[in-house]
Biotite code that builds the C-alpha atoms (Angstrom):
import biotite.structure as struc

atoms = struc.array([
    struc.Atom([46.394, 122.097, 84.186], chain_id="A", res_id=1, res_name="MET", atom_name="CA", element="C"),
    struc.Atom([49.302, 119.758, 83.541], chain_id="A", res_id=2, res_name="ASP", atom_name="CA", element="C"),
    struc.Atom([48.437, 116.043, 83.609], chain_id="A", res_id=3, res_name="TYR", atom_name="CA", element="C"),
    struc.Atom([51.158, 113.396, 83.693], chain_id="A", res_id=4, res_name="ARG", atom_name="CA", element="C"),
    struc.Atom([50.174, 109.761, 83.375], chain_id="A", res_id=5, res_name="LEU", atom_name="CA", element="C"),
    struc.Atom([52.044, 107.096, 85.296], chain_id="A", res_id=6, res_name="ILE", atom_name="CA", element="C"),
    struc.Atom([51.820, 103.870, 83.353], chain_id="A", res_id=7, res_name="LYS", atom_name="CA", element="C"),
    struc.Atom([51.876, 100.841, 85.625], chain_id="A", res_id=8, res_name="THR", atom_name="CA", element="C"),
    struc.Atom([50.583, 98.324, 83.052], chain_id="A", res_id=9, res_name="VAL", atom_name="CA", element="C"),
    struc.Atom([50.589, 97.971, 79.290], chain_id="A", res_id=10, res_name="GLU", atom_name="CA", element="C"),
    struc.Atom([48.172, 100.441, 77.720], chain_id="A", res_id=11, res_name="THR", atom_name="CA", element="C"),
    struc.Atom([46.452, 100.944, 74.388], chain_id="A", res_id=12, res_name="ASP", atom_name="CA", element="C"),
    struc.Atom([46.810, 104.012, 72.151], chain_id="A", res_id=13, res_name="ALA", atom_name="CA", element="C"),
    struc.Atom([44.363, 105.938, 74.376], chain_id="A", res_id=14, res_name="LYS", atom_name="CA", element="C"),
    struc.Atom([46.327, 105.221, 77.550], chain_id="A", res_id=15, res_name="GLY", atom_name="CA", element="C"),
    struc.Atom([43.750, 102.740, 78.853], chain_id="A", res_id=16, res_name="MET", atom_name="CA", element="C"),
    struc.Atom([44.847, 99.445, 80.452], chain_id="A", res_id=17, res_name="PRO", atom_name="CA", element="C"),
    struc.Atom([45.014, 96.693, 77.825], chain_id="A", res_id=18, res_name="SER", atom_name="CA", element="C"),
    struc.Atom([44.674, 93.861, 80.336], chain_id="A", res_id=19, res_name="GLN", atom_name="CA", element="C"),
    struc.Atom([41.952, 93.035, 82.819], chain_id="A", res_id=20, res_name="ALA", atom_name="CA", element="C"),
    struc.Atom([42.627, 94.400, 86.299], chain_id="A", res_id=21, res_name="GLY", atom_name="CA", element="C"),
    struc.Atom([45.140, 96.935, 85.032], chain_id="A", res_id=22, res_name="GLY", atom_name="CA", element="C"),
    struc.Atom([45.597, 100.135, 87.003], chain_id="A", res_id=23, res_name="ILE", atom_name="CA", element="C"),
    struc.Atom([46.914, 103.431, 85.719], chain_id="A", res_id=24, res_name="ASN", atom_name="CA", element="C"),
    struc.Atom([47.585, 106.584, 87.634], chain_id="A", res_id=25, res_name="GLY", atom_name="CA", element="C"),
    struc.Atom([48.227, 110.229, 87.134], chain_id="A", res_id=26, res_name="GLY", atom_name="CA", element="C"),
    struc.Atom([49.679, 113.253, 88.819], chain_id="A", res_id=27, res_name="MET", atom_name="CA", element="C"),
    struc.Atom([47.757, 116.513, 88.990], chain_id="A", res_id=28, res_name="VAL", atom_name="CA", element="C"),
    struc.Atom([47.810, 119.601, 91.147], chain_id="A", res_id=29, res_name="LYS", atom_name="CA", element="C"),
    struc.Atom([45.851, 119.008, 94.366], chain_id="A", res_id=30, res_name="ARG", atom_name="CA", element="C"),
    struc.Atom([42.558, 120.865, 94.563], chain_id="A", res_id=31, res_name="PRO", atom_name="CA", element="C"),
    struc.Atom([42.235, 123.640, 97.132], chain_id="A", res_id=32, res_name="ALA", atom_name="CA", element="C"),
    struc.Atom([41.493, 122.200, 100.560], chain_id="A", res_id=33, res_name="GLY", atom_name="CA", element="C"),
    struc.Atom([42.890, 118.726, 99.849], chain_id="A", res_id=34, res_name="TYR", atom_name="CA", element="C"),
    struc.Atom([45.903, 117.870, 101.977], chain_id="A", res_id=35, res_name="GLU", atom_name="CA", element="C"),
    struc.Atom([45.799, 114.055, 101.760], chain_id="A", res_id=36, res_name="GLY", atom_name="CA", element="C"),
    struc.Atom([47.919, 111.551, 99.858], chain_id="A", res_id=37, res_name="GLY", atom_name="CA", element="C"),
    struc.Atom([46.786, 109.379, 96.962], chain_id="A", res_id=38, res_name="GLY", atom_name="CA", element="C"),
    struc.Atom([43.192, 109.174, 95.878], chain_id="A", res_id=39, res_name="ILE", atom_name="CA", element="C"),
    struc.Atom([41.223, 106.283, 94.411], chain_id="A", res_id=40, res_name="ASN", atom_name="CA", element="C"),
    struc.Atom([39.159, 106.729, 91.252], chain_id="A", res_id=41, res_name="TYR", atom_name="CA", element="C"),
    struc.Atom([36.019, 104.840, 90.323], chain_id="A", res_id=42, res_name="VAL", atom_name="CA", element="C"),
    struc.Atom([34.895, 104.570, 86.682], chain_id="A", res_id=43, res_name="ASN", atom_name="CA", element="C"),
    struc.Atom([31.290, 105.605, 86.100], chain_id="A", res_id=44, res_name="VAL", atom_name="CA", element="C"),
    struc.Atom([29.057, 105.814, 83.028], chain_id="A", res_id=45, res_name="GLU", atom_name="CA", element="C"),
    struc.Atom([27.677, 109.244, 83.944], chain_id="A", res_id=46, res_name="SER", atom_name="CA", element="C"),
    struc.Atom([29.694, 111.664, 86.056], chain_id="A", res_id=47, res_name="LEU", atom_name="CA", element="C"),
    struc.Atom([26.660, 113.874, 86.720], chain_id="A", res_id=48, res_name="GLU", atom_name="CA", element="C"),
    struc.Atom([24.507, 110.931, 87.879], chain_id="A", res_id=49, res_name="ALA", atom_name="CA", element="C"),
    struc.Atom([27.305, 109.622, 90.109], chain_id="A", res_id=50, res_name="ALA", atom_name="CA", element="C"),
    struc.Atom([27.851, 113.051, 91.705], chain_id="A", res_id=51, res_name="ILE", atom_name="CA", element="C"),
    struc.Atom([24.113, 113.405, 92.315], chain_id="A", res_id=52, res_name="ASP", atom_name="CA", element="C"),
    struc.Atom([23.841, 109.946, 93.900], chain_id="A", res_id=53, res_name="ARG", atom_name="CA", element="C"),
    struc.Atom([26.953, 110.462, 96.035], chain_id="A", res_id=54, res_name="ALA", atom_name="CA", element="C"),
    struc.Atom([25.602, 113.776, 97.349], chain_id="A", res_id=55, res_name="GLN", atom_name="CA", element="C"),
    struc.Atom([22.259, 112.154, 98.207], chain_id="A", res_id=56, res_name="LYS", atom_name="CA", element="C"),
    struc.Atom([24.244, 109.570, 100.216], chain_id="A", res_id=57, res_name="LEU", atom_name="CA", element="C"),
    struc.Atom([26.089, 112.295, 102.139], chain_id="A", res_id=58, res_name="GLY", atom_name="CA", element="C"),
    struc.Atom([29.182, 112.998, 100.024], chain_id="A", res_id=59, res_name="ALA", atom_name="CA", element="C"),
    struc.Atom([30.556, 116.511, 99.555], chain_id="A", res_id=60, res_name="THR", atom_name="CA", element="C"),
    struc.Atom([32.025, 117.747, 96.263], chain_id="A", res_id=61, res_name="VAL", atom_name="CA", element="C"),
    struc.Atom([35.599, 119.045, 96.668], chain_id="A", res_id=62, res_name="MET", atom_name="CA", element="C"),
    struc.Atom([36.274, 119.586, 92.965], chain_id="A", res_id=63, res_name="LYS", atom_name="CA", element="C"),
    struc.Atom([33.392, 119.557, 90.529], chain_id="A", res_id=64, res_name="GLY", atom_name="CA", element="C"),
    struc.Atom([33.315, 118.121, 87.031], chain_id="A", res_id=65, res_name="LYS", atom_name="CA", element="C"),
    struc.Atom([36.665, 118.842, 85.389], chain_id="A", res_id=66, res_name="SER", atom_name="CA", element="C"),
    struc.Atom([38.025, 117.804, 81.983], chain_id="A", res_id=67, res_name="PRO", atom_name="CA", element="C"),
    struc.Atom([41.141, 115.897, 81.072], chain_id="A", res_id=68, res_name="VAL", atom_name="CA", element="C"),
    struc.Atom([41.162, 116.987, 77.413], chain_id="A", res_id=69, res_name="PRO", atom_name="CA", element="C"),
    struc.Atom([40.739, 114.143, 74.959], chain_id="A", res_id=70, res_name="GLY", atom_name="CA", element="C"),
    struc.Atom([40.376, 111.560, 77.737], chain_id="A", res_id=71, res_name="MET", atom_name="CA", element="C"),
    struc.Atom([37.410, 112.228, 80.012], chain_id="A", res_id=72, res_name="GLY", atom_name="CA", element="C"),
    struc.Atom([35.987, 113.955, 83.065], chain_id="A", res_id=73, res_name="TRP", atom_name="CA", element="C"),
    struc.Atom([36.629, 113.636, 86.785], chain_id="A", res_id=74, res_name="PHE", atom_name="CA", element="C"),
    struc.Atom([35.351, 114.991, 90.087], chain_id="A", res_id=75, res_name="ALA", atom_name="CA", element="C"),
    struc.Atom([36.738, 114.655, 93.609], chain_id="A", res_id=76, res_name="ILE", atom_name="CA", element="C"),
    struc.Atom([34.414, 114.140, 96.565], chain_id="A", res_id=77, res_name="LEU", atom_name="CA", element="C"),
    struc.Atom([34.579, 113.199, 100.250], chain_id="A", res_id=78, res_name="THR", atom_name="CA", element="C"),
    struc.Atom([32.347, 110.655, 101.927], chain_id="A", res_id=79, res_name="ASP", atom_name="CA", element="C"),
    struc.Atom([30.481, 111.471, 105.165], chain_id="A", res_id=80, res_name="PRO", atom_name="CA", element="C"),
    struc.Atom([33.591, 110.490, 107.196], chain_id="A", res_id=81, res_name="GLN", atom_name="CA", element="C"),
    struc.Atom([35.724, 112.955, 105.156], chain_id="A", res_id=82, res_name="ALA", atom_name="CA", element="C"),
    struc.Atom([37.525, 110.240, 103.149], chain_id="A", res_id=83, res_name="ASN", atom_name="CA", element="C"),
    struc.Atom([38.325, 111.535, 99.657], chain_id="A", res_id=84, res_name="PRO", atom_name="CA", element="C"),
    struc.Atom([37.525, 109.631, 96.468], chain_id="A", res_id=85, res_name="PHE", atom_name="CA", element="C"),
    struc.Atom([37.239, 110.515, 92.813], chain_id="A", res_id=86, res_name="ALA", atom_name="CA", element="C"),
    struc.Atom([35.011, 109.466, 89.966], chain_id="A", res_id=87, res_name="ILE", atom_name="CA", element="C"),
    struc.Atom([35.962, 109.207, 86.312], chain_id="A", res_id=88, res_name="TRP", atom_name="CA", element="C"),
    struc.Atom([33.947, 109.164, 83.087], chain_id="A", res_id=89, res_name="GLN", atom_name="CA", element="C"),
    struc.Atom([35.786, 108.322, 79.888], chain_id="A", res_id=90, res_name="THR", atom_name="CA", element="C"),
    struc.Atom([34.945, 110.753, 77.083], chain_id="A", res_id=91, res_name="ASP", atom_name="CA", element="C"),
    struc.Atom([37.400, 111.369, 74.218], chain_id="A", res_id=92, res_name="PRO", atom_name="CA", element="C"),
    struc.Atom([35.462, 114.590, 73.419], chain_id="A", res_id=93, res_name="LYS", atom_name="CA", element="C"),
    struc.Atom([36.242, 116.183, 76.801], chain_id="A", res_id=94, res_name="ALA", atom_name="CA", element="C"),
    struc.Atom([37.686, 119.697, 76.502], chain_id="A", res_id=95, res_name="LYS", atom_name="CA", element="C"),
])
């Protein structure tokens, strides 16, 4: 999968925002079944724990745990009202 980062703020060598409140973005191929526009990401400490908790609260997984090599992991879900959101776990060892 081809990942292209859109830098909207100054970043460090790992592509992470170097100032508080900084937001970065990326462009990836939409997962099957997703026809919406942009999607918001939430940083989490444990992707697996966040997926489990979200599902217990009624979320549905659209795209399960997926790597961004050398950067981290993400998953895309929908809430009970079908609003999409994504979660992100930083992990430089992701492959």
